[in-house]
C-alpha positions as CSV (number, residue, x, y, z in Angstrom):
1,X,231.4,-17.8,317.9
2,X,230.4,-17.8,321.6
3,X,228.0,-15.4,322.8
4,X,229.2,-12.6,325.2
5,X,228.9,-13.6,328.8
6,X,226.7,-11.3,330.7
7,X,227.9,-9.6,333.9
8,X,225.7,-8.4,336.6
9,X,227.4,-5.5,338.6
10,X,226.3,-4.5,342.0
11,X,226.9,-0.6,341.7
12,X,225.9,-0.1,345.3
13,X,228.9,-2.1,346.5
14,X,231.4,0.4,345.5
15,X,229.2,3.3,346.5
16,X,228.5,2.0,349.9
17,X,231.7,0.3,350.7
18,X,235.5,0.9,350.2
19,X,236.4,-2.4,348.7
20,X,239.8,-3.4,350.0
21,X,240.2,-6.9,348.5
22,X,238.3,-9.1,346.2
23,X,237.9,-12.9,345.8
24,X,236.7,-15.0,342.9
25,X,234.2,-17.4,344.2
26,X,232.2,-20.2,342.5
27,X,228.5,-20.7,343.6
28,X,226.4,-23.7,344.1
29,X,223.2,-23.3,342.1
30,X,220.4,-25.3,340.8
31,X,219.9,-25.7,336.9
32,X,217.0,-23.4,336.6
33,X,218.9,-20.7,338.5
34,X,221.9,-20.8,336.0
35,X,219.4,-20.3,333.1
36,X,217.8,-17.2,334.8
37,X,221.3,-15.8,335.5
38,X,222.2,-16.2,332.0
39,X,219.2,-14.3,331.0
40,X,220.3,-11.6,333.4
41,X,217.4,-12.1,335.8
42,X,219.3,-11.5,339.1
43,X,219.7,-8.8,341.6
44,X,222.8,-8.3,343.7
45,X,221.7,-5.0,345.3
46,X,221.0,-6.3,348.9
47,X,223.1,-9.3,348.9
48,X,225.9,-10.1,351.4
49,X,228.0,-13.0,352.4
50,X,228.9,-14.5,355.9
51,X,231.4,-17.0,357.1
52,X,229.4,-19.6,359.0
53,X,231.0,-22.9,360.3
54,X,234.0,-22.8,358.0
55,X,231.8,-22.3,354.9
56,X,230.9,-19.0,353.0
57,X,227.2,-18.4,352.4
58,X,225.6,-15.7,350.1
59,X,222.4,-14.3,351.5
60,X,219.6,-12.1,349.7
61,X,220.8,-12.6,346.1
62,X,217.5,-12.7,344.2
63,X,217.4,-14.9,341.2
64,X,214.0,-14.9,339.4
65,X,212.5,-18.3,338.9
66,X,213.2,-19.7,335.4
67,X,210.0,-20.0,333.6
68,X,210.5,-23.6,332.3
69,X,212.1,-25.1,335.3
70,X,210.5,-28.1,337.0
71,X,211.6,-27.3,340.6
72,X,210.1,-24.4,342.5
73,X,213.0,-22.8,344.3
74,X,213.0,-19.8,346.7
75,X,214.3,-16.8,344.8
76,X,216.1,-15.4,347.8
77,X,217.5,-18.6,349.5
78,X,221.1,-18.7,350.8
79,X,223.7,-20.1,348.4
80,X,227.0,-21.6,349.2
81,X,230.2,-20.0,347.8
82,X,233.0,-22.2,346.8
83,X,236.3,-21.1,347.9
84,X,239.6,-22.7,349.0
85,X,240.2,-23.3,352.7
86,X,243.0,-20.7,353.0
87,X,240.6,-18.1,351.3
88,X,237.9,-18.9,353.7
89,X,240.2,-18.5,356.6
90,X,241.3,-15.1,355.3
91,X,237.7,-14.0,354.9
92,X,236.8,-15.2,358.5
93,X,239.8,-13.3,359.8
94,X,238.9,-10.0,357.8
95,X,235.3,-10.0,359.0
96,X,236.3,-10.3,362.6
97,X,237.3,-6.5,362.4
98,X,234.6,-3.9,363.2
99,X,232.6,-2.5,360.1
100,X,234.0,-5.0,357.6
101,X,231.6,-6.8,355.4
102,X,231.6,-9.3,352.5
103,X,229.9,-7.8,349.6
104,X,229.3,-9.3,346.2
105,X,230.6,-6.9,343.6
106,X,229.7,-8.7,340.3
107,X,228.6,-11.8,339.0
108,X,229.7,-13.3,335.6
109,X,230.3,-16.5,333.7
110,X,233.9,-17.9,333.2
111,X,234.4,-21.0,331.2
112,X,230.6,-21.9,331.4
113,X,230.6,-21.6,335.2
114,X,229.0,-18.9,337.2
115,X,231.5,-16.9,339.4
116,X,231.0,-14.1,342.0
117,X,233.5,-11.5,342.7
118,X,233.3,-11.1,346.5
119,X,234.7,-7.9,348.0
120,X,236.0,-7.3,351.6
121,X,234.6,-3.8,352.1
122,X,234.6,-1.3,354.8
123,X,231.5,0.8,355.1
124,X,231.7,4.3,353.8
125,X,230.3,7.2,355.9
126,X,228.1,9.8,354.1
127,X,230.8,12.3,354.0
128,X,233.2,9.9,352.3
129,X,230.3,9.2,349.6
130,X,230.0,13.0,349.1
131,X,233.7,13.4,348.7
132,X,233.9,10.6,346.2
133,X,231.0,12.2,344.1
134,X,232.8,15.5,344.3
135,X,236.0,14.0,342.9
136,X,234.0,12.3,340.1
137,X,232.4,15.6,339.2
138,X,235.7,17.4,339.0
139,X,237.3,14.8,337.0
140,X,234.2,15.1,334.6
141,X,234.6,18.9,334.4
142,X,238.2,18.5,333.6
143,X,237.6,15.9,330.9
144,X,234.9,18.2,329.4
145,X,237.3,21.2,329.4
146,X,240.1,19.2,327.8
147,X,237.8,17.8,325.1
148,X,236.5,21.4,324.3
149,X,240.0,22.7,324.2
150,X,241.2,20.0,321.8
151,X,238.4,20.8,319.3
152,X,239.3,24.3,318.6
C-alpha cells in the first residue's frame, strides 16, 4: 500500500489574493530537493511566479537542503515551472493586467512527480479580508447554532 502523498498548502495565497484560475504545473528540481519536499521541508509562504522569456519561473520557494545530498544547492533559488505553451501564453496575458500575480497555492505529489497548483490571483484589499473573515465567522456561528439545536 502506498504512503499518502504530502501536500504543502500556501494558506496566505487565498487570504491575500482572490484566486481566479488555477493551473497544474510540473517543476524542475534536483534529487535532494525532491527528498526534502517528500519530508515536508518546504515553505511556499513568500513564493511567487513570473513569466520571463516564454518560460515560467518560481521564486522564493524555500526548500531546506536534504541532509544526505551530495550537492549543496541554494534553498531559495529560482525553479522552472513546466507548462504547455498555450498555458504559458495564457499566464503571460493574465499578468499583463494591473494587480494580477501568479501565486503557488499548493505543492503535492501526483504519480511520483512533484506538482504545483499555480493560481492567477488579484490582490485583496484589507477591507476584503475583513469581510471574508466576518463571513467565515458568521458561517461558524450558524453551524454552531444548528449543531446545538439538533442535540436537544
